[in-house]
N, C-alpha and C positions, 0 to 999 in steps of 0.2 A: 805734605805729599799724601796721595790717597792710600787707603788700606788695600793691600794686595794679598793674593794667595801665596803660599810657599812656592808653588810651581812657577808662577810668574816672576817671583823674585829671583829664583835660580836662573831662569831664562835670561833675565836682564843682566845678571852678573856674568853669565857665560858669554853673552854677546858683547861684553866689554864696556857696557854702558856704566858710567860712574855713579856710584851710590855713596855719598859721604857718611851716611849713618843708617843703620837698620835697627828696628826695635822688634824683638820677638816677645809677644805678650801671650801668656798662657801657662797654666800650672802643670800640664802634662810633660813629664820628664823625657819620655821617649821622643815626642815630637820636637821638643827643644833640642835634644842631642842630635836628632836627625838633621834638622835645619842648620844647626851650627856647623856640623860636619860638612854639609853640602856647600855652605858659604866658604869654608876654609878650602875645600877642594877646588872650588871655582876661582878662588882669588890668589892662593899661595901655592907654589910648587912644593911637592912633597919633601924634597931635600932641604927646603928653606924654612920649614915650619917651626923648627926649634927656636929660631930667632925672629921670625916674622909673625908669630902668633903669641899674643900676651893675654893673660887672664888676670883681671884686676877687680877687687871687690868695689861695689858701688857705695861705699861709706864715705864719710867726710874726708878721711885721709886719702882714700883711693882716687878720688876725682882729680886731685892735683897731678897725680902720676898719670892718669888717663890722658889729660890734655897735653902734658909734656911729651909723653910717648907718641901721641898722635901726630905731633908736629915734628918729630924726629924721623928722618928718612931711614927705612929699614936696610939692614946689611944684606947684600947678595940676593935681593928679591925686589921685583918691581912694585909690589904692594904688600901691605901688612894688615892684619886683622887684630883690632884691640877689643877684647871681650870684656864688657862691664857686667859683672855678676850682681844679681839682686839690685838692679838699678832703681827699683821702687823705694829703696831706703831713703832716697833724697826727700821723699814726701813726708817722712816722719822725723826729719831733723828739725832743730830749732830754727826759728825764722832767719836769724842772721846767717847761719851756715848754709841753709837752703838757698837763700837769695844770692849768696856769693857763688855757689856752685852753678846755679841757673844762669847767672850773668856770664860766667866763664864758658859754659857750654854754648850759650847764645852767641857769644863773641867768636868762638871757634867755628860754629856752624855757618856764620856769616861769610867766612872765608876758609873752608875746610882744606886740609892738605890733600892733594890729588892722589897721593900714594897710600892713604889710610882709609880703612873702613871701620867705623865705630860700630860695634855690635852690642847693643844694649839688651839685656835679658831681664824680663820682669814677669812675675806670676800674674800681676794685675796692676793697672795704673788708673788713677782717678782722673777722668777726663775733664773734671771741673777745675783742676789745679793748673797753675801756670806751667809747671814742668811738663806735664802731659800735653798741654796745648802747644808748647814750643816744639816738642818732638813730633806731634801730629803735623805741624807746619813744615818742619825742616827734614824729617827723617822718613824712611820707608817703613810703614807699619805692617807687620805680618801677624795676624791673629792665629794662634795655634789651636785651631779646632777643625774638625772634619765632619762632613755630612755622611749620611748613610752610604751613598754611592762611593764617595771617596774612601770611606772606611773599608769597604769591600776591596777596592783597588789596592789600598795599603796592605790589607791582609794577604793579597796575592803577591805583592812585592816582598813582604816578610817571609812568606813561604819559600820563594825563590832563594832568598838569602840563607835559608835553612836547608837548601838542597832538595826541596820537594815542590810539587805543584798542588794547587788546590782548585777544585771545580768552582765555577762562578756561583753556582747555587750554594755550595758549602761556604764560600767566602761571605756571601750575603747573609746567610744564616748565622755564621759566627759573629759577624759585625753587629747583627741585629740583637742577638741575645747578650752580647757583652757591651751593648750601648755605645758601640763605636769607640771604646777607650783603647788607644794604641798600646799602652803598657800591658793591659790585660790581654789584648789580642796576641801580643808577642809571647806571653807566658803560655797561653793555651795552644798556640801554634807550635811551640817547642815540644809540648806534650804530644800533640798530634803527629809531628814529624817523627818522634820516637815510636809512635804507635803504628805507623805505616812504612817502616823502612824498606820492606821488600817491594811493595807496589810503587812507592815514591809518589803517590798521588792521594790527596785527601778528598774524600767524598762527603756529601751531606750526611750520609749514613754514619761516617766516622765521627762527624761533629755531634750528631744526635747521640751516638753511643758513648762518647768520651766526655763531652762538655755538657750537653743537656742532661744526660743520664746522671751526671754528678749532682745536678740540681733538680732531680725529678721530684723530690719532696717540695721544692719551691714551686714547681709548675703544676703537676697534676693533682697532688693532694690538696693544694690550695685551691685549684680550679674546682674541685668537688665542693669545697666549703663555700666558695663564691657563688656557684651555680645554685646551691640549695639554701642560700641566705643564712649560713651559719656564721653570723658576724662575730660572736664571742669566740668561737673556735678559731676563726680566721685571725682574729687579733692575737689570741694566745699563740697561734702558730707563727705569726709574724714576730712576736716577742722572742720566741725560741730561735728563729733564724737570725735575728739581729744580735742576740747574745752569743750565738755561735760564730759571729764574725762576717755574716753575709752583708754586702754593701747595698744600701738602698737603691742606688742608681742601677746596680746590676740586677736587682730584683725587678725593678721596673722594666728593664730591657727584656728579661725573660718573660715577664707577664705580657708584654706587648707582642712578643713572638707567639705566645700561646693564644692570645686573642685572635691574631691573624690566622692561625691554624684552625681555630674554632670556626671562623667565618668560612674558610675554605671547606671545612668538613660539612658545613650546612649545605653547601652547593652540590655535594655528592648525591647520586641517585638513592632513593629510598631502598632499603634492603642491603646496602653496602656493608660488608663486614670489616672487621679490623684488618685482616690480611689484605683485602682489596684496597682499603683506604690507605694502608701503609705505602703502597706503590704510588698512589695519587698524591699523597701528602709529603712523600719523601721522609717517612718516619718509620720507627720500629712498629711492629704490629701491636704491641702492648700499648705504646703511646697513642697510636692511631685509634685504637679501641676506646681509650679514655677521651680522645678528642671527639669522637662520634657521640659518646654518651653525654658529654657536657654540652656539645653543640645543640643537641635536641632539646636540652632543658632551657636554653636561653634564646629569646627572639633575636633576629639579626639586628634590629634597631638597638637592642640593648648591648650587643657586642660592639657595634659602632660607637655607642656612647661610652663604653668601657675604654676603647682606644683613645677617644678624646680625653677622658679622665687621665689616662696614663701619659699622654703627651703633655698635658698641663702639669702633671706631677713631675715629669722629667725636667720641664722648664723651671719649676720651683726649686728642685734639688740643685740646679745649676746656678740659681740666683745667689746673691750675696747673703751670707749669714743665715742659711735656712736651719730649721730644727728638723733634721731628717726623720726622727721617730714620729713627731707630730704630723709631718707631711704624709708619711706612710700610713699612719692610723686613719687620717682623714680619707686617704685613697681607699682603704679597705671599707670604710663606712659608705663611701660613694658606690663602690662596686657591689656591695651587699644590700643596697637600698632597693626596695620594690619599685621605686620610681626612677631608677637609674637611666632608663631610656628617655 
């Protein structure tokens, strides 16, 4: 079956269209929990979930139970959901055990029970292996990742769950600086919801004050070093941030947001001061003044080149088995190079 988005999968289930097996692939815990809950809500009545929803580990012993349970009609419910946790464990089993499990899964999927939905959860699957190829052919694949636009929409939905609203600009900014990571979005939105209880609405200024300000050393101090080609200082600063627990992907997201703000600041009329720029850029006056200062130091072509470097770094950090420190140090070397443009 083709790979589909989480939204299309839910629509298909809600419409009553049969799905013998669904594979959720992705390491983000929040997205996985959200999709799993949506599937259960769409397929099993609330009062029947105690006996029509089962969670079984995807190890050698668990798969026998998975197949037996899938072929057994649920009590007091038209459909059941069998959740196979850590399904990727099949790929690391010995050859004999692995082939036996794959054969049983293949046999089941050739004639699946109409009252069962197999929900396989995996952080990642190797598309070259037989198990992954079987699931790609017979199951509905849902890749658990989101783009920038979807991340902003997800932020708005999370805010509603927390009893507040968030401006579109604020949701986009938050998704941008947090690299669209759902779990981190949730954590920061919980802080923001507690920060604006009286107004009940989160603005871009609130995000700037509470989230970006908490990373101001990451953004504007590092920006000064990059703009003035202080490579050694920037590398030392990066080392401190990493030792203090800052995540490389988060740093890249914040730097990308900063570079976009610098490009916007370059477009402002000559003579614009920090207070005037703050209104145009949707930032605090102090941060806007720093944006103006650094934007004037860097040619626009160099800022665009910086965004390209950040996008490539983000892709590298999301690839398999990256060395985050080496990737980030190479990024700093690129951003402080005189020929960066």
